[in-house]
VEXLUMDREN-776990 format. One record per residue (C-alpha): residue in three letters; z, x, y. Coordinates in steps of 0.02 Angstrom, whole numbers, padded with zeros to 5 digits, always signed. Example, Ala and Ser with C-alpha at 12.3 -4.5 7.8 and 13.67 -1.06 7.14 Angstrom:
BEGIN
Ala+00390+00615-00225 Ser+00357+00684-00053 
END
This chain:
BEGIN
Met-01286+01381-00101 Thr-01275+01212-00019 Glu-01387+01275+00120 Lys-01571+01296+00085 Lys-01579+01466+00169 Ala-01432+01530+00064 Arg-01499+01472-00104 Thr-01503+01611-00232 Leu-01673+01650-00308 Trp-01725+01730-00471 Gly-01714+01919-00459 Thr-01872+01944-00563 Arg-02011+01836-00633 Phe-01968+01904-00805 Gly-01790+01841-00785 Phe-01854+01667-00745 Tyr-01967+01663-00899 Leu-01828+01722-01014 Ala-01703+01596-00945 Thr-01828+01452-00950 Ile-01887+01490-01126 Gly-01708+01517-01182 Ser-01656+01349-01111 Ala-01812+01261-01175 Phe-01810+01335-01350 Gly-01624+01338-01383 Leu-01543+01273-01539 Gly-01658+01123-01553 Asn-01805+01208-01638 Leu-01699+01299-01764 Trp-01573+01161-01799 Arg-01659+00997-01748 Phe-01843+01034-01780 Pro-01831+01046-01971 Tyr-01752+00878-02004 Val-01860+00789-01874 Val-02017+00862-01954 Val-01961+00810-02128 Ala-01917+00634-02070 Asn-02092+00614-01997 Gly-02205+00680-02133 Gly-02223+00868-02106 Gly-02389+00937-02045 Ala-02454+00778-01963 Phe-02299+00769-01854 Val-02311+00954-01810 Leu-02491+00928-01753 Leu-02440+00774-01651 Tyr-02296+00872-01574 Ile-02409+01018-01521 Phe-02537+00897-01449 Leu-02404+00807-01345 Val-02330+00972-01283 Leu-02498+01023-01212 Leu-02546+00850-01148 Ile-02384+00775-01082 Gly-02249+00908-01095 Leu-02341+01037-00991 Ala-02381+00911-00854 Leu-02200+00852-00845 Leu-02132+01029-00847 Ile-02244+01077-00700 Gly-02186+00921-00609 Glu-02001+00957-00631 Leu-02019+01140-00580 Met-02118+01084-00427 Leu-01985+00957-00376 Gly-01856+01095-00379 Lys-01959+01223-00286 Ile-02015+01103-00149 Ser-01842+01030-00118 Arg-01742+01191-00150 Ser-01615+01075-00231 Ser-01551+01019-00400 Ser-01602+00850-00470 Leu-01486+00733-00372 Ala-01526+00807-00202 Ala-01709+00837-00248 Val-01742+00654-00288 Gln-01653+00600-00130 Lys-01762+00715-00025 Ile-01924+00664-00109 Ile-01896+00478-00082 Ser-01825+00487+00095 Asp-01883+00645+00186 Arg-02035+00602+00293 Ser-02100+00780+00281 Leu-02109+00764+00091 Ser-02124+00579+00050 Ala-02282+00477+00060 His-02177+00318+00061 Pro-02005+00363+00132 Leu-01862+00244+00096 Lys-01708+00207+00199 Ala-01544+00261+00124 Asp-01474+00085+00127 Ser-01623+00005+00039 Phe-01607-00064-00137 Lys-01754+00039-00202 Phe-01677+00200-00133 Lys-01513+00165-00222 Ala-01603+00117-00382 Leu-01711+00274-00386 Lys-01559+00386-00363 Trp-01502+00324-00533 Val-01647+00417-00612 Ala-01568+00580-00556 Arg-01394+00519-00602 Phe-01451+00476-00777 Ser-01533+00648-00786 Leu-01366+00728-00743 Leu-01276+00617-00870 Ala-01402+00668-01004 Ala-01367+00852-00969 Val-01179+00826-00988 Leu-01193+00720-01146 Val-01318+00834-01232 Leu-01214+00987-01184 Ser-01061+00903-01260 Tyr-01133+00870-01433 Tyr-01238+01029-01423 Ala-01074+01123-01404 Val-01009+01041-01562 Ile-01161+01100-01663 Ser-01143+01272-01582 Gly-00964+01272-01646 Trp-01030+01239-01821 Val-01145+01389-01804 Leu-01001+01496-01742 His-00894+01439-01890 Phe-01024+01487-02020 Leu-01061+01651-01931 Met-00877+01701-01939 Gln-00854+01638-02118 Ile-01002+01738-02183 Phe-00956+01891-02079 Phe-00777+01899-02144 Ser-00834+01865-02323 Glu-00952+02014-02309 Ile-00830+02139-02234 Arg-00691+02088-02355 Gly-00805+02087-02506 Leu-00758+01908-02547 Ala-00865+01770-02621 Phe-00930+01649-02491 Asp-00914+01464-02531 Pro-01044+01371-02424 Glu-01000+01196-02483 Gly-00814+01227-02459 Ser-00842+01296-02284 Leu-00945+01144-02234 Asn-00817+01022-02305 Ile-00674+01109-02216 Leu-00771+01099-02053 Lys-00819+00916-02073 Glu-00645+00858-02122 Asn-00553+00957-01988 Gly-00579+00874-01818 Pro-00457+00988-01724 Leu-00549+01141-01792 Gln-00714+01072-01725 Ile-00634+01040-01555 Leu-00567+01220-01555 Leu-00738+01293-01598 Thr-00821+01183-01467 Ser-00695+01243-01337 Val-00728+01426-01380 His-00915+01401-01361 Leu-00897+01311-01194 Leu-00777+01446-01133 Leu-00905+01582-01168 Val-01041+01482-01079 Ile-00926+01448-00930 Ile-00889+01634-00911 Val-01076+01672-00897 Val-01116+01529-00777 Val-00968+01568-00662 Lys-01047+01737-00623 Gly-01197+01651-00544 Leu-01385+01662-00562 Gln-01430+01846-00555 Gln-01266+01927-00612 Gly-01227+01795-00744 Ile-01369+01689-00811 Glu-01518+01802-00778 Lys-01429+01961-00831 Trp-01352+01883-00987 Ile-01510+01799-01049 Ala-01615+01955-01009 Asn-01507+02046-01137 Leu-01489+01900-01257 Met-01668+01839-01278 Pro-01749+02004-01333 Ile-01615+02019-01468 Phe-01651+01841-01519 Val-01839+01873-01531 Val-01814+02031-01635 Leu-01698+01938-01754 Leu-01818+01792-01766 Ile-01964+01905-01812 Phe-01861+02002-01939 Leu-01795+01844-02021 Ser-01967+01762-02023 Val-02041+01911-02115 Gln-01899+01901-02241 Ser-01922+01713-02261 Leu-02111+01726-02284 Ser-02083+01846-02428 Leu-02006+01704-02529 Pro-02112+01623-02667 Ser-02101+01457-02573 Ala-02191+01526-02418 Val-02363+01458-02468 Asp-02292+01284-02499 Ala-02200+01292-02334 Met-02357+01337-02236 Arg-02453+01197-02323 Tyr-02314+01076-02279 Leu-02309+01132-02097 Phe-02494+01147-02059 Tyr-02585+01028-02176 Pro-02582+00856-02091 Asp-02564+00700-02196 Phe-02571+00563-02065 Ser-02522+00429-02190 Lys-02345+00500-02185 Leu-02322+00463-02000 Thr-02213+00311-01963 Ala-02203+00186-01820 Ser-02064+00293-01745 Ser-02157+00459-01757 Leu-02236+00450-01584 Met-02067+00413-01506 His-01986+00554-01604 Ala-02123+00676-01552 Ile-02108+00632-01367 Gly-01919+00643-01377 His-01927+00815-01458 Val-02056+00873-01329 Cys-01935+00823-01190 Phe-01790+00906-01283 Thr-01876+01069-01323 Leu-01948+01090-01146 Ser-01784+01033-01064 Ile-01872+00887-00978 Gly-01759+00749-00914 Phe-01600+00853-00903 Gly-01632+00915-00726 Thr-01626+01093-00793 Met-01806+01131-00746 Val-01783+01054-00574 Thr-01635+01171-00549 Phe-01729+01322-00615 Gly-01878+01275-00506 Ser-01765+01275-00352 Tyr-01728+01460-00385 Leu-01913+01511-00389 Thr-01983+01623-00255 Asp-02116+01555-00137 Glu-02249+01665-00219 Thr-02226+01589-00392 His-02377+01488-00452 Ile-02294+01344-00544 Pro-02440+01284-00656 Gly-02463+01461-00722 Ala-02277+01480-00752 Gly-02267+01309-00836 Phe-02415+01347-00950 Arg-02339+01513-01007 Val-02170+01433-01041 Ser-02247+01288-01139 Leu-02360+01403-01239 Leu-02222+01527-01281 Asp-02101+01388-01325 Thr-02227+01309-01444 Leu-02268+01475-01526 Ile-02084+01515-01551 Ser-02058+01339-01621 Leu-02194+01369-01751 Phe-02121+01540-01787 Ala-01954+01457-01816 Gly-02039+01337-01937 Leu-02106+01485-02034 Leu-01928+01550-02043 Ile-01842+01388-02090 Phe-01959+01296-02209 Pro-01984+01428-02344 Ile-01795+01434-02359 Leu-01774+01245-02358 Ile-01912+01215-02485 Ser-01846+01350-02602 Ser-01673+01269-02598 Asn-01740+01114-02688 Leu-01611+01002-02605 Asn-01632+00832-02526 Ile-01653+00857-02340 Ser-01582+00734-02215 Gly-01492+00730-02050 Pro-01415+00858-01931 Glu-01318+00946-02070 Val-01474+01003-02164 Leu-01465+01187-02115 Phe-01281+01198-02154 Gln-01308+01113-02322 Thr-01450+01224-02381 Leu-01466+01394-02300 Pro-01293+01466-02341 Lys-01320+01423-02525 Leu-01481+01521-02523 Phe-01400+01671-02438 Val-01271+01680-02577 Gly-01410+01696-02707 Leu-01510+01832-02619 Gln-01486+02019-02632 Asn-01390+02069-02474 Gly-01395+01884-02437 Leu-01236+01882-02333 Leu-01310+02012-02215 Phe-01463+01900-02204 Gly-01346+01754-02168 Ile-01253+01848-02031 Ala-01419+01892-01947 Phe-01481+01712-01960 Phe-01325+01628-01889 Leu-01313+01760-01752 Cys-01493+01718-01707 Leu-01449+01533-01710 Tyr-01296+01558-01600 Leu-01392+01661-01472 Ala-01517+01518-01458 Ala-01375+01393-01439 Gly-01294+01499-01303 Ala-01454+01513-01200 Ala-01484+01325-01202 Ser-01302+01284-01163 Ile-01306+01401-01014 Gly-01460+01310-00946 Leu-01380+01139-00968 Leu-01216+01189-00887 Glu-01305+01275-00742 Ser-01401+01114-00709 Val-01238+01016-00693 Val-01155+01153-00589 Ala-01302+01163-00468 Asn-01291+00976-00439 Leu-01105+00987-00403 Leu-01134+01131-00280 Asp-01273+01036-00192 Lys-01156+00885-00179 Gly-01017+00977-00090 Phe-00920+01089-00209 Lys-00889+01248-00109 Ser-00845+01360-00256 Arg-00957+01400-00405 Arg-00801+01438-00507 Thr-00726+01266-00472 Ala-00890+01177-00505 Thr-00917+01270-00669 Trp-00742+01238-00737 Thr-00754+01056-00684 Ala-00922+01032-00771 Gly-00862+01125-00925 Gly-00705+01020-00933 Ile-00805+00858-00921 Ala-00922+00918-01060 Leu-00772+00961-01170 Gly-00699+00788-01140 Phe-00860+00705-01198 Ala-00873+00827-01344 Ile-00714+00762-01424 Ile-00804+00608-01492 Pro-00945+00699-01585 Ala-00820+00832-01640 Leu-00720+00697-01729 Ser-00873+00604-01795 Ser-00860+00675-01972 Ser-00671+00658-01987 Phe-00570+00531-01888 Leu-00725+00434-01835 Ser-00821+00450-01999 Arg-00812+00262-02031 Ile-00910+00225-01873 Gln-01090+00215-01935 Tyr-01249+00117-01905 Gln-01382+00109-02040 Gly-01306+00260-02125 Arg-01301+00365-01967 Gly-01139+00436-01900 Val-01088+00456-01718 Leu-01166+00629-01699 Gln-01335+00577-01769 Leu-01335+00416-01668 Leu-01301+00515-01509 Asp-01441+00635-01549 Glu-01567+00497-01587 Ile-01525+00386-01438 Leu-01513+00524-01309 Ile-01665+00623-01364 Asn-01784+00486-01424 Val-01745+00350-01296 Phe-01642+00414-01149 Leu-01744+00571-01109 Pro-01915+00485-01116 Leu-01850+00347-01001 Ile-01789+00477-00876 Ala-01959+00564-00889 Leu-02039+00396-00851 Gly-01935+00382-00692 Ile-01979+00560-00641 Cys-02165+00520-00664 Trp-02148+00371-00547 Ile-02051+00466-00413 Phe-02168+00615-00422 Ser-02330+00514-00422 Tyr-02286+00382-00293 Phe-02173+00470-00167 Leu-02217+00656-00157 Lys-02364+00684-00039 Asp-02526+00733-00126 Glu-02559+00874-00003 Ile-02392+00954-00051 Lys-02432+00939-00236 Lys-02603+01013-00203 Ser-02535+01161-00105 Glu-02415+01203-00246 Phe-02539+01175-00388 Ile-02698+01257-00325 Asn-02712+01446-00328 Asp-02846+01515-00211 Asp-02880+01656-00334 Ser-02914+01533-00475 Pro-03051+01402-00446 Thr-03002+01322-00612 Thr-02841+01256-00536 Leu-02944+01150-00414 Lys-03032+01065-00561 Leu-02871+01043-00658 Phe-02774+00968-00512 Gly-02851+00795-00531 His-02826+00796-00719 Trp-02644+00843-00699 Leu-02613+00703-00573 Phe-02697+00579-00691 Val-02585+00633-00836 Ile-02427+00619-00730 Lys-02476+00450-00656 Trp-02554+00363-00806 Ile-02562+00456-00972 Ala-02381+00512-00983 Pro-02302+00345-00929 Leu-02416+00238-01037 Thr-02388+00350-01190 Ile-02200+00345-01167 Ile-02198+00156-01146 Ala-02313+00133-01297 Ser-02205+00245-01407 Leu-02047+00147-01365 Leu-02130-00022-01391 Val-02209+00027-01558 Ala-02042+00096-01620 Ala-01948-00058-01561 Phe-02064-00188-01640 Phe-02139-00101-01792 Ala-02013+00029-01852 
END
């Protein structure tokens, strides 16, 4: 895999779409989306989020996929090629120059983001696994399920969280060790259709609740007065998170694309499907949250509210099993994408064995995961403005770190990659529209996206 000619490619276009959507959608839009929307005023934030997905997110996604396909490398090697290879770079740099060394840190930070997000993502996935098993065993044993007690046991038991995190990472490692076609593509091809069926089923059930009308009004009726100075930053951060921008995942997935793949078309389909599934998830989550009549705040919101509702519904535990299974499938797909991104970088940097690279990356992620796993028990006193370690990690990584990495990618892509190479990958001879859109896309990558990211961070820093 370290050689370009030996690099494994996606077996089917369908497999690529499923894996990309699975990685992009993941746990974030079922677990993270609700409390981010609530913190930023509901429908106005949802509208802002959709607008930024189509304006900035799509452009950045196309850019990352293109970097991977052109270089046939993961993020570290891809950036190095783009800024130094004379056949690719409009302004090639020498390897010993200060600018070359500085730009490589963009890719390094991207790799670090993937590891850190995977680590605390695995902790939340462990929470999901815990509730899934608790509800499942309560149902088959005919016992009463105590949601509040289950959450308290989980929060107060750091070793239990580490164990659940380890189990989740072990399952993900087993899939990634098997490689692209036999592991990731095959697993997600089976996983994602089940996920979609469960999501549709649960959404229909959720929309039958009396609170459905209020939920749709909350989600789709924009009240712009409820937006805050941090809302633009939060929206851009969530766009990066939900489309896996800044992790290097899409660069890695792009490196597995066949030569015939038209990247703008693929990027548009992924962005559109991801946004539609996100809205579908909102239709699932918000009727349940609104009907619970509980104060909503922070990463624990789903685990505080939904299990209580399941207990009160007819056949509610079966509903709960289906929901948390759906949630765990989403978590698994995203974790696989994050781990594969790290593994691909290790392989491109000299690891000869996929097995060794995968276990090494998984072990590093587990090491980092210990801190967020202990955030609600041994480290519960570490807080800043009422936010614990887990929430601080989520806010800093997603709202600040990922947009800054995206800013670096915009610069590298706009300034170094030759325009004729971008044009050859973007324009489709069978679609004259792509010729007209090419200039707009370049303008967004070079000016609109960077200026919007910078503005969002400055407004949040000085006015929030």
